C-alpha positions in Angstrom: 162.1 96.7 -24.2 165.8 97.9 -23.6 168.2 98.4 -26.4 171.8 97.3 -25.5 174.7 98.5 -27.2 178.3 97.6 -26.9 180.6 100.4 -25.4 184.3 100.1 -25.6 186.3 103.0 -23.8 189.6 102.1 -25.6 187.8 102.4 -29.0 186.4 105.8 -28.0 189.8 107.1 -26.6 191.6 105.8 -29.9 188.9 107.7 -32.2 189.2 110.7 -30.2 193.2 110.5 -30.3 193.1 110.2 -34.0 190.4 112.6 -34.9 191.7 115.1 -37.5 194.6 113.0 -38.5 194.8 112.6 -42.4 193.3 109.2 -43.5 190.7 109.3 -40.6 187.1 110.1 -41.7 185.9 113.1 -39.9 182.2 112.0 -39.8 182.8 109.0 -37.9 186.3 109.4 -36.4 187.5 106.1 -37.6 190.0 104.9 -40.2 188.8 104.5 -43.9 187.2 100.9 -44.3 189.0 98.3 -46.2 186.6 98.8 -49.0 187.8 102.1 -49.7 191.3 100.9 -50.4 191.9 99.4 -53.7 192.4 95.5 -54.0 195.3 94.0 -55.9 196.5 90.6 -57.2 200.3 89.9 -57.6 201.5 87.0 -59.4 204.9 86.1 -60.9 206.7 83.8 -63.3 210.3 83.3 -64.0 210.3 86.6 -66.1 208.3 89.1 -64.5 205.7 90.0 -61.9 202.1 90.9 -62.8 200.0 93.3 -60.8 196.1 93.8 -61.2 194.8 96.5 -59.1 191.0 97.4 -59.1 190.6 101.2 -59.2 187.1 102.0 -60.3 186.1 105.5 -60.8 189.8 106.7 -61.1 190.9 108.5 -64.3 194.2 107.2 -65.7 195.7 110.7 -65.5 195.3 110.5 -61.6 197.3 107.2 -61.2 200.9 107.2 -60.2 203.2 104.2 -60.3 206.7 104.5 -58.5 209.3 101.8 -58.8 212.4 101.9 -56.6 214.4 98.7 -56.9 212.0 96.0 -55.5 209.7 98.5 -53.9 206.5 99.6 -55.9 204.0 102.3 -54.9 200.8 102.7 -56.7 198.7 105.7 -55.8 195.8 107.7 -57.1 193.6 110.8 -56.3 190.0 109.9 -56.3 187.9 113.0 -56.9 184.3 113.4 -55.9 182.1 115.2 -58.5 179.4 117.1 -56.6 176.3 117.8 -58.6 173.9 118.4 -55.6 171.2 120.9 -56.5 169.4 123.4 -54.4 166.6 121.8 -52.4 168.3 118.4 -52.4 169.2 116.8 -49.1 171.8 114.2 -48.9 170.6 111.2 -46.9 173.6 109.0 -47.3 177.1 109.6 -48.8 179.4 106.5 -48.6 181.5 107.2 -51.7 185.1 107.7 -50.6 187.4 110.6 -52.1 190.9 111.4 -51.5 194.3 109.8 -51.9 194.5 106.0 -52.1 197.9 104.3 -52.0 199.4 100.7 -51.8 203.0 100.0 -51.4 204.6 96.7 -51.5 208.1 95.0 -51.8 208.7 92.3 -54.3 211.2 89.3 -54.2 213.5 90.7 -56.7 214.5 94.1 -58.3 212.3 95.3 -61.1 213.6 96.5 -64.4 212.1 100.0 -64.7 213.1 100.6 -68.2 210.9 97.8 -69.6 208.0 98.0 -67.1 204.5 98.7 -68.5 201.3 99.8 -67.1 197.8 99.7 -68.8 194.4 101.0 -67.4 191.1 99.7 -68.8 187.8 99.4 -67.3 188.8 100.3 -63.9 191.7 97.8 -63.6 195.2 98.8 -63.5 197.5 96.1 -65.0 201.2 96.3 -64.4 204.0 94.2 -66.1 207.2 94.4 -63.9 210.0 92.5 -65.6 212.6 91.2 -63.1 216.2 92.5 -63.5 218.5 89.9 -64.6 220.9 89.0 -61.7 224.5 88.7 -62.6 226.0 85.3 -61.6 228.0 85.2 -58.7 231.8 85.4 -59.4 234.0 83.3 -57.4 237.4 85.0 -56.7 240.6 82.8 -56.4 242.5 83.6 -53.4 246.3 84.1 -54.1 
């Protein structure tokens, strides 16, 4: 019986091109899978945006939230604890470590002064109040 495997020369060329670039896994030569990025839910009401981001295994001291107008960046450093003893062979290592980051733009600027961030049980909760927009002023033409 013959085993047939799919071969894509373009995929191999891309893997070789980006081998060694940060964000690419050296073991496989491919970009970190989607499962290694954290997932978020973003909702809004008339007063604020709310972001819930799943970041399991991250300490709150390692989380960084940056607000610049309507742009929000959430990042963290995921550290790998190694406790491999002598005589132990690792058969499979799938846990990701390194920097994870998500950046997004909201529809309205955020009031940085009153924004809040809480981290509990692996979930980061952001409350991002919307800046009040001054009403448009109509100028009289003289």
